[in-house]
C-alpha positions in Angstrom: 0.0 0.0 0.0 1.2 3.5 -0.9 1.7 6.1 1.8 0.1 9.4 1.0 2.3 12.4 1.8 0.5 15.6 2.6 2.0 18.3 0.4 3.3 21.2 2.5 5.7 24.0 1.7 8.4 22.0 3.4 8.2 18.7 1.5 6.5 19.6 -1.9 9.8 19.5 -3.8 11.4 16.0 -3.5 14.5 16.9 -5.6 17.2 19.3 -4.4 17.5 22.7 -6.3 19.3 22.6 -9.7 22.7 24.2 -10.3 21.2 27.4 -11.6 22.5 29.5 -14.5 25.9 28.2 -15.7 28.9 30.4 -14.8 29.7 32.9 -17.6 26.4 32.6 -19.4 24.3 35.7 -20.2 21.4 36.4 -17.9 18.2 36.2 -20.0 16.7 39.2 -18.2 19.7 41.4 -19.0 19.5 40.3 -22.7 15.8 41.1 -22.8 16.3 44.5 -21.2 19.1 45.3 -23.7 16.9 44.3 -26.6 14.0 46.4 -25.3 16.3 49.5 -24.9 17.7 49.0 -28.5 14.2 48.8 -29.9 13.2 51.9 -27.9 16.1 53.9 -29.3 15.5 52.6 -32.9 11.9 53.7 -32.8 12.6 57.3 -31.9 13.6 57.1 -28.2 11.9 59.6 -25.9 10.5 61.7 -28.7 9.0 58.6 -30.4 7.5 57.5 -27.2 5.9 61.0 -26.6 4.5 60.9 -30.2 3.0 57.4 -29.6 1.4 58.5 -26.3 -0.1 61.6 -27.9 -1.4 59.6 -30.9 -4.5 58.3 -29.0 -6.1 58.1 -25.5 -5.7 54.3 -25.6 -1.9 54.7 -26.0 -1.9 57.2 -23.1 -3.7 54.7 -20.9 -1.3 51.9 -21.8 1.6 54.2 -21.0 0.3 55.1 -17.6 -0.5 51.4 -16.9 3.2 50.6 -17.6 4.4 53.5 -15.4 2.2 52.3 -12.6 3.8 48.9 -12.7 7.3 50.3 -12.5 6.6 52.3 -9.4 7.3 50.7 -6.0 4.2 49.2 -4.4 4.8 50.6 -0.9 6.1 54.2 -0.5 6.4 55.5 3.0 6.6 59.3 3.1 6.8 61.0 6.4 6.4 64.7 6.3 8.2 66.6 9.0 7.3 70.1 10.0 9.9 72.7 9.0 12.4 73.6 11.7 12.0 77.0 13.3 15.2 79.0 13.0 16.3 82.2 14.5 18.3 84.4 12.2 20.6 86.9 13.8 21.6 89.8 11.6 24.4 92.0 12.9 25.0 95.5 11.8 27.9 97.1 13.5 27.6 100.4 11.7 24.6 101.6 13.8 23.4 100.2 17.2 19.9 98.8 17.3 17.2 100.7 19.2 17.0 99.6 22.8 20.0 97.3 22.7 22.4 99.6 24.5 24.9 99.8 21.7 25.1 96.0 21.0 24.4 96.5 17.4 22.2 93.6 16.5 18.6 92.8 15.8 16.8 89.4 16.1 14.3 88.4 13.4 12.3 85.2 13.5 12.2 82.9 10.5 10.2 79.8 9.7 
């Protein structure tokens, strides 16, 4: 009688992993990316892409769909309030009023 083995993440692969990409061989993704960039430049580059986008609303939608896929899925932006700074402007040519001859004024900045 055959034993049934419940498939779990741990034991679903009976064979060990393969050797992977042979050393020195070209990565297929790199080759695909280079081919895509070559086609992009051959068809007009950025100017050609802009013409294609402007040609129809459907092209514009396809472009924005591609852009959305290239953006990171999770972006954490934390907005910090601006720091308050005090700027001291010194003018030694004429003393400031009420400073007893110290010669500086204080102005707040934000």
